[in-house]
C-alpha positions as CSV (number, residue, x, y, z in Angstrom):
1,M,114.2,-103.1,88.8
2,P,111.1,-102.8,86.2
3,V,108.7,-106.2,88.0
4,A,108.4,-106.8,84.9
5,V,111.5,-108.2,84.0
6,K,112.0,-111.0,87.0
7,S,110.2,-113.6,84.1
8,I,112.7,-113.3,81.4
9,K,114.3,-116.4,80.8
10,F,117.1,-117.1,78.1
11,G,116.2,-120.5,76.1
12,T,118.0,-122.7,74.1
13,D,118.3,-119.5,72.0
14,G,117.9,-116.6,73.2
15,W,114.9,-114.8,74.9
16,R,111.3,-114.7,73.0
17,G,108.3,-113.4,74.1
18,V,104.8,-112.2,72.5
19,I,105.2,-108.7,71.5
20,G,103.5,-106.2,74.0
21,D,103.3,-108.9,76.1
22,E,106.3,-110.5,77.2
23,F,108.4,-109.0,74.7
24,T,108.0,-104.7,74.9
25,F,110.9,-102.1,74.6
26,E,110.6,-101.4,78.4
27,R,112.0,-104.8,78.6
28,V,114.3,-104.7,75.6
29,A,115.4,-101.7,77.2
30,W,116.1,-103.4,80.2
31,V,118.1,-106.1,79.0
32,A,120.0,-105.4,76.3
33,P,122.9,-103.0,78.1
34,I,123.1,-106.1,80.3
35,A,123.5,-108.5,77.7
36,A,126.4,-105.9,76.3
37,K,128.4,-105.4,79.8
38,V,128.2,-109.4,80.4
39,L,129.4,-110.0,76.7
40,F,132.3,-107.0,77.6
41,D,133.1,-109.0,80.8
42,T,133.5,-112.2,78.7
43,Y,135.0,-111.3,75.7
44,G,136.6,-107.6,76.1
45,K,140.0,-108.8,77.4
46,N,140.7,-110.9,74.1
47,V,139.0,-107.8,71.8
48,G,140.1,-105.0,73.6
49,N,137.2,-102.7,72.3
50,R,133.4,-102.3,73.2
51,K,131.8,-102.5,69.8
52,I,128.6,-104.2,69.8
53,I,126.7,-105.3,66.1
54,V,123.3,-104.9,66.2
55,G,120.8,-106.8,63.9
56,Y,117.7,-107.7,63.4
57,D,115.0,-110.0,60.9
58,R,111.8,-109.1,59.2
59,R,109.2,-109.5,62.1
60,F,106.9,-106.7,63.2
61,M,109.0,-103.5,64.6
62,A,112.1,-105.5,64.7
63,E,113.9,-102.9,63.2
64,N,112.2,-100.6,65.7
65,F,112.8,-102.8,68.5
66,A,117.0,-102.6,67.0
67,R,116.5,-99.0,67.2
68,K,115.9,-99.3,71.4
69,V,118.7,-101.7,71.4
70,A,121.2,-99.3,69.7
71,D,120.2,-96.2,71.9
72,V,120.5,-98.2,75.2
73,V,123.8,-100.0,74.2
74,K,124.9,-96.7,73.3
75,A,123.7,-94.9,76.7
76,A,125.6,-97.7,78.4
77,G,128.9,-96.7,76.8
78,F,129.2,-99.4,73.7
79,D,130.3,-98.4,70.8
80,V,127.5,-100.1,68.4
81,V,127.3,-101.6,64.4
82,F,124.1,-101.0,63.6
83,S,122.0,-103.0,60.3
84,E,120.9,-101.1,57.3
85,T,119.1,-103.6,56.3
86,F,117.3,-106.7,58.0
87,A,119.5,-109.5,57.3
88,P,120.1,-113.7,58.6
89,T,121.2,-114.1,62.2
90,P,124.4,-116.0,61.0
91,A,125.5,-113.0,59.0
92,F,125.3,-110.6,62.2
93,S,127.7,-113.6,63.8
94,W,129.8,-113.0,60.3
95,A,130.2,-109.8,61.3
96,A,130.9,-109.9,64.8
97,K,133.8,-112.4,64.4
98,Q,134.8,-110.4,61.2
99,Q,134.7,-107.0,62.5
100,N,136.4,-108.2,66.1
101,A,133.8,-107.0,68.2
102,L,132.8,-108.2,71.5
103,G,129.3,-110.1,70.1
104,A,126.1,-109.4,68.0
105,L,122.7,-108.6,69.7
106,V,119.8,-109.7,67.3
107,I,116.1,-108.8,67.3
108,T,114.8,-111.8,66.0
109,A,112.2,-114.6,67.1
110,S,113.3,-116.9,64.3
111,H,111.0,-119.8,63.5
112,N,108.1,-118.8,66.2
113,P,104.8,-117.3,64.8
114,G,104.2,-113.9,63.7
115,E,103.2,-112.8,67.7
116,Y,106.7,-113.3,68.8
117,L,109.8,-111.5,68.9
118,G,112.9,-111.7,70.6
119,L,117.0,-111.4,71.2
120,K,120.0,-113.5,71.0
121,V,123.1,-113.0,72.2
122,K,126.0,-113.7,69.9
123,S,129.5,-114.2,70.9
124,A,132.8,-112.7,70.1
125,F,133.5,-116.3,68.6
126,G,130.7,-115.8,65.7
127,G,127.9,-118.3,67.5
128,S,125.7,-118.6,70.4
129,V,127.1,-117.5,73.6
130,P,127.2,-120.3,75.9
131,P,124.8,-121.0,78.6
132,E,127.0,-120.0,81.3
133,V,127.1,-116.5,79.6
134,T,123.2,-116.4,79.6
135,K,122.6,-117.4,82.8
136,K,124.9,-114.3,84.1
137,I,122.5,-111.8,81.8
138,E,119.4,-113.2,83.7
139,A,121.6,-113.0,87.7
140,L,122.1,-109.2,86.6
141,L,118.1,-108.5,85.5
142,P,117.8,-107.1,89.1
143,E,120.4,-104.3,89.2
144,G,120.2,-103.2,86.0
145,V,123.3,-101.2,84.0
146,K,123.1,-97.5,84.6
147,P,124.1,-94.9,81.6
148,A,127.5,-94.3,81.3
149,N,129.1,-90.9,81.9
150,T,130.1,-91.2,78.2
151,A,128.0,-92.6,75.3
152,G,129.3,-94.8,72.8
153,T,129.8,-94.3,69.4
154,E,127.4,-95.5,66.3
155,E,128.1,-96.4,62.6
156,T,125.8,-98.5,60.5
157,F,126.9,-101.3,57.9
158,N,125.3,-103.7,54.8
159,P,125.2,-107.2,56.5
160,W,125.2,-108.6,53.5
161,E,128.2,-107.7,52.1
162,S,130.9,-109.4,53.8
163,Y,128.4,-112.3,54.9
164,C,128.0,-113.3,50.9
165,Q,131.7,-112.9,50.1
166,G,132.7,-115.0,52.7
167,L,130.0,-117.5,52.1
168,Q,131.1,-118.3,48.1
169,T,134.8,-119.0,48.8
170,K,133.4,-121.8,50.8
171,V,132.2,-123.8,47.8
172,N,132.7,-124.2,44.2
173,I,130.2,-121.3,43.3
174,E,130.9,-120.9,39.2
175,K,130.4,-124.8,39.2
176,I,126.5,-124.8,40.5
177,R,126.4,-121.3,38.6
178,G,126.8,-122.6,35.6
179,A,124.4,-125.5,36.2
180,I,121.8,-123.4,36.9
181,R,122.8,-120.8,34.2
182,E,122.9,-124.2,31.4
183,G,119.9,-125.5,32.9
184,K,121.4,-128.5,33.8
185,L,119.7,-127.4,37.6
186,T,116.3,-125.8,38.9
187,V,116.6,-124.1,42.6
188,F,113.8,-123.1,44.1
189,G,114.3,-121.2,47.1
190,D,111.0,-121.1,49.8
191,V,112.3,-117.5,52.2
192,M,109.2,-117.7,54.3
193,H,108.8,-114.1,54.2
194,G,112.2,-114.6,56.4
195,S,115.4,-112.7,56.4
196,A,117.2,-114.9,53.6
197,A,114.8,-113.6,51.5
198,G,117.5,-112.3,48.5
199,G,120.5,-114.2,49.9
200,L,119.9,-117.2,47.0
201,G,120.3,-114.4,44.6
202,M,123.5,-112.4,45.9
203,L,124.9,-115.4,45.9
204,L,124.5,-117.6,42.7
205,G,122.4,-115.3,40.4
206,D,118.8,-114.4,38.9
207,G,118.6,-117.8,37.9
208,V,117.2,-119.0,42.0
209,K,113.4,-119.1,42.0
210,E,112.4,-117.5,45.2
211,I,108.6,-117.7,46.4
212,N,107.2,-116.1,49.5
213,S,110.0,-113.3,49.3
214,N,107.7,-110.5,50.7
215,R,107.8,-109.4,54.4
216,D,105.0,-110.6,55.9
217,P,105.1,-110.4,60.0
218,L,102.3,-112.7,60.6
219,F,103.8,-115.6,57.7
220,E,100.3,-116.1,56.3
221,G,99.1,-117.5,59.7
222,G,101.5,-119.9,60.4
223,A,105.1,-119.8,61.5
224,P,108.4,-119.5,59.0
225,E,109.7,-122.8,60.2
226,P,110.5,-125.1,57.4
227,L,108.2,-128.2,58.4
228,P,105.8,-129.6,55.5
229,K,102.8,-128.5,56.7
230,Y,104.0,-124.4,56.2
231,L,105.3,-125.1,52.3
232,S,102.1,-126.2,50.2
233,H,103.6,-123.1,47.9
234,L,106.8,-124.5,47.3
235,F,105.0,-127.9,46.8
236,K,102.8,-126.7,44.3
237,V,104.8,-124.6,42.4
238,M,107.8,-127.7,42.1
239,G,104.8,-130.3,41.8
240,S,104.3,-127.6,38.2
241,H,107.8,-127.4,37.0
242,R,108.1,-131.3,38.2
243,A,105.3,-132.2,35.3
244,A,107.2,-129.9,32.8
245,N,110.8,-131.0,33.1
246,P,110.5,-134.7,34.5
247,T,114.6,-135.1,34.1
248,S,115.9,-132.3,35.1
249,L,117.3,-132.1,38.7
250,T,115.1,-129.8,41.0
251,V,115.9,-128.6,44.8
252,G,113.6,-127.0,47.1
253,L,115.8,-124.9,49.6
254,V,113.7,-123.7,52.6
255,F,115.0,-120.9,54.9
256,D,113.1,-120.6,58.7
257,G,112.8,-116.8,59.5
258,D,115.8,-116.3,60.4
259,S,117.7,-118.1,58.4
260,D,119.7,-120.2,60.4
261,R,117.6,-123.6,60.3
262,I,117.7,-125.4,57.0
263,A,115.0,-127.9,55.0
264,A,115.1,-129.2,51.4
265,V,112.2,-130.7,49.1
266,D,114.2,-133.2,46.4
267,G,112.7,-133.3,42.4
268,E,110.1,-135.9,43.5
269,G,108.4,-133.7,45.9
270,N,109.7,-134.9,49.4
271,F,110.4,-133.1,52.0
272,L,113.9,-133.6,53.3
273,S,115.1,-132.2,57.1
274,S,118.1,-132.4,58.3
275,Q,117.7,-135.8,59.2
276,I,118.3,-136.7,55.7
277,L,120.4,-134.0,54.7
278,I,123.2,-134.2,57.6
279,P,124.3,-137.3,56.2
280,I,124.2,-136.1,52.8
281,L,126.9,-133.6,53.9
282,I,128.9,-135.4,55.3
283,D,129.5,-138.1,53.1
284,H,130.1,-135.3,50.5
285,L,132.0,-132.6,52.3
286,T,134.3,-136.2,53.5
287,V,134.2,-137.6,50.1
288,R,134.3,-134.5,47.5
289,R,135.7,-131.7,49.8
290,N,138.2,-134.3,51.7
291,F,137.3,-132.6,54.8
292,G,138.0,-134.6,58.2
293,G,136.7,-133.8,61.9
294,E,134.4,-134.7,64.5
295,I,130.9,-135.0,63.6
296,V,128.9,-133.2,66.4
297,K,124.9,-134.4,66.6
298,T,122.0,-133.0,69.5
299,V,120.5,-136.3,71.0
300,S,117.6,-136.4,68.6
301,G,119.4,-136.8,65.2
302,S,118.9,-140.2,63.4
303,D,120.9,-143.4,63.8
304,L,122.1,-142.6,60.2
305,I,123.9,-140.0,60.9
306,P,126.8,-142.1,63.5
307,K,126.3,-144.6,60.6
308,V,127.1,-142.2,58.0
309,A,130.5,-141.2,60.0
310,E,131.4,-144.5,60.8
311,L,131.6,-145.3,57.3
312,H,133.8,-142.8,56.7
313,K,136.1,-143.2,60.0
314,L,134.6,-139.9,61.5
315,S,133.9,-139.5,65.5
316,I,131.0,-138.8,66.7
317,Y,129.8,-136.6,70.0
318,E,126.4,-136.1,71.0
319,T,124.9,-133.0,72.8
320,P,122.0,-131.8,74.3
321,V,119.1,-130.1,71.9
322,G,119.8,-126.4,71.6
323,Y,122.6,-124.9,69.0
324,K,125.2,-124.0,72.0
325,Y,126.0,-126.9,73.1
326,I,127.4,-128.3,69.3
327,A,128.9,-124.1,69.2
328,D,130.9,-125.2,72.6
329,R,132.3,-128.3,71.2
330,M,133.3,-126.5,67.8
331,L,135.4,-124.0,69.7
332,D,137.4,-127.1,71.5
333,S,137.3,-129.8,69.1
334,A,138.2,-130.2,65.5
335,V,134.8,-130.7,64.1
336,L,133.9,-131.2,60.3
337,L,130.0,-131.0,61.3
338,G,127.5,-129.9,63.8
339,G,123.9,-130.4,63.3
340,E,120.6,-130.8,65.0
341,E,117.4,-132.3,64.5
342,S,116.2,-129.1,63.7
343,G,117.5,-127.9,60.6
344,G,120.6,-125.7,61.9
345,I,123.7,-127.5,60.6
346,G,127.1,-125.6,61.1
347,Y,130.5,-126.4,60.3
348,G,134.4,-126.2,61.7
349,S,135.7,-124.6,58.2
350,H,133.0,-121.8,58.7
351,I,132.4,-119.9,61.9
352,P,130.5,-122.0,64.7
353,E,126.9,-121.0,64.1
354,R,123.9,-122.7,62.0
355,D,124.0,-121.3,58.7
356,A,121.7,-122.5,56.5
357,L,122.2,-120.5,53.6
358,L,125.9,-121.6,53.7
359,S,124.1,-125.4,54.3
360,S,121.8,-124.7,51.2
361,L,125.4,-123.8,49.0
362,Y,127.0,-127.2,50.2
363,V,123.6,-128.8,49.6
364,L,123.7,-127.5,45.9
365,E,127.4,-128.7,45.5
366,A,127.0,-131.8,46.3
367,V,123.8,-132.1,43.8
368,V,125.8,-130.7,41.1
369,E,128.7,-132.7,41.8
370,S,127.3,-136.1,42.6
371,G,124.6,-135.8,39.6
372,K,122.0,-137.3,42.1
373,D,118.7,-136.3,43.2
374,L,118.9,-135.2,46.5
375,S,116.7,-138.6,47.1
376,D,118.3,-141.1,45.7
377,Y,121.7,-139.7,47.1
378,Y,119.6,-140.6,50.2
379,R,118.5,-144.3,49.3
380,Y,122.1,-144.5,48.2
381,L,123.5,-143.6,51.7
382,Q,121.1,-146.0,53.2
383,Q,122.3,-148.6,51.3
384,Q,126.0,-148.2,52.1
385,V,125.3,-148.5,55.5
386,G,122.1,-151.0,55.3
387,F,120.0,-148.8,57.5
388,F,116.8,-147.7,56.8
389,S,114.6,-145.6,58.5
390,A,111.9,-143.3,59.1
391,Y,111.4,-140.0,61.1
392,D,108.6,-137.7,62.8
393,R,108.2,-135.4,65.3
394,I,105.1,-133.8,66.8
395,D,104.8,-131.0,69.4
396,L,102.2,-131.3,71.9
397,P,100.8,-128.1,73.5
398,L,100.2,-128.9,77.5
399,A,97.4,-126.8,79.5
400,N,100.1,-125.5,81.1
401,M,103.4,-125.8,83.2
402,E,102.0,-127.6,86.1
403,V,100.9,-130.1,83.5
404,R,104.6,-130.1,82.7
405,S,105.7,-130.5,86.0
406,R,103.5,-133.1,86.8
407,L,104.3,-135.6,83.5
408,L,108.2,-134.7,84.4
409,K,107.9,-135.9,88.5
410,Q,105.8,-139.0,86.7
411,L,108.9,-139.7,84.4
412,E,111.2,-139.2,86.8
413,S,109.4,-141.6,89.7
414,Q,107.8,-143.7,87.4
415,P,110.5,-144.3,83.9
416,L,108.3,-145.8,81.1
417,T,110.0,-150.1,80.7
418,E,107.9,-150.8,77.8
419,I,106.3,-149.1,74.8
420,L,103.3,-150.7,72.7
421,D,104.9,-154.2,73.8
422,K,108.8,-153.2,73.0
423,K,110.9,-153.8,75.9
424,V,112.6,-150.5,76.7
425,V,116.8,-151.6,76.6
426,D,118.0,-148.2,77.4
427,C,117.1,-144.5,78.6
428,K,119.0,-141.2,77.9
429,T,118.6,-138.5,80.2
430,I,120.9,-136.1,78.6
431,D,118.3,-133.9,77.4
432,G,115.0,-135.2,78.2
433,Y,114.3,-138.5,77.9
434,K,115.3,-140.9,75.4
435,F,114.0,-144.7,75.1
436,R,115.7,-147.1,73.1
437,L,113.2,-150.4,72.6
438,E,114.3,-153.8,72.0
439,D,113.8,-153.4,67.8
440,N,116.4,-150.6,67.7
441,S,114.1,-147.4,67.4
442,W,113.6,-144.9,69.3
443,L,111.6,-142.3,71.3
444,M,112.2,-139.4,72.9
445,I,109.8,-137.3,75.5
446,R,111.1,-133.8,76.0
447,F,109.9,-130.7,77.4
448,S,110.4,-127.2,76.1
449,G,112.2,-124.8,78.6
450,T,110.3,-121.9,78.5
451,E,106.9,-122.6,77.2
452,P,104.3,-125.4,78.1
453,V,104.9,-127.2,75.3
454,L,106.2,-131.6,75.0
455,R,108.2,-132.5,72.1
456,L,108.0,-135.7,71.0
457,Y,110.4,-137.4,68.8
458,C,110.3,-141.3,67.2
459,E,112.7,-143.2,64.6
460,A,111.9,-146.8,63.5
461,A,112.5,-149.3,60.7
462,D,108.9,-147.4,58.8
463,L,106.8,-144.3,59.0
464,E,103.2,-146.4,60.1
465,T,105.1,-147.4,63.7
466,V,106.6,-144.1,63.8
467,H,103.1,-142.5,63.4
468,K,101.8,-145.3,66.3
469,T,104.4,-144.5,68.4
470,L,104.1,-140.9,68.9
471,A,100.8,-141.9,68.9
472,W,101.6,-143.6,72.2
473,A,103.5,-141.3,73.7
474,K,100.6,-137.7,72.6
475,S,97.7,-140.6,74.5
476,W,100.0,-141.2,77.8
477,A,100.8,-137.2,78.3
478,E,96.9,-136.9,77.8
């Protein structure tokens, strides 16, 4: 075993590392056939073949790393279906399910900065593999996989065709197209130089105004993450449009680097995270599509989500952070929607995978069929359930993993009992520490599993309280 693979760890969705340092051709060539073997051991009996989908995003050398994956997986005796082009990660999950494959190996680092690349392992059922599967991959790292006596085959495919056809059946696509064509709805799509590029146009036609479509592996020096600090271009072009068209319905849709996370900007220029979009989608899908089922949320999700679920008499199930936990629940229960705070939303009517392009279609359908701007829709829901709040999150870099360990031990041995002179009335520990305070606000402290980063989340009655609470938590950590 190459010594360098000992430190490979799979996080909430795959293994990621800095290109040329942690993420190298040698390490990818070692891990990929192990992942293929574990997929075969897990799903081979049900699938009945040795087919593996191999795909990639638009990052630096992503197609080259995907080529290496295809070669080593083929040498290990698996039949490769290799993508002709970049595509959203959900398109490769869709392909795994549609083509009855063992799963998909996707070269992507999702929303990380440009120096990162990674490997996502997708299952035969069309979603992220559960934690026990990635643990098996890690357990096999010391021994690796030997080349087979007979190499597998290879064919290529266009991942967009079947995927777009499938998404178009999920919504009233002609109604959305008609609203755009007639000038009743203006749609901006910020693809953040990522793999959603061209997707809205394929789904909705030429009327979509797509920005940041060019391939830029450096992501303008930022990261392809749907956060306000990376969206100055979108805010600017939407502001200009709003000034010229003050009464038209306008939606900005934001896609992360591999198009499995979504955010939005409303007609007033407000940024809308999935904390706002999920309640809107729950309401739309129950009221206008008559969908039913359980709502699955991660522990960092807004309190508005269970309140809107209760409004429609839907049950709630809460999971740790990470879409693979939601996907697990979607396999075991009848789920309407599963969503996470960071922008990943999936649907029981689709594969158990977060999918930003499908979410964007449902968001547009909600706007067209309700006739409401997204912020008006959000305020309407707040009034319906009598709950008003603000939310924010900060990611705090730590000096090293030792600092992370020290803070974790401090939380374990000296749990917080008071925050900003407010008593802690409850603490959930299913993922990190979520402190519920006496005024019903909450602060969540959670550590990254793979890097020295502390994630701080807060929801309170107003943004001023949120920021004061986050500043307190930052001071506590430092």
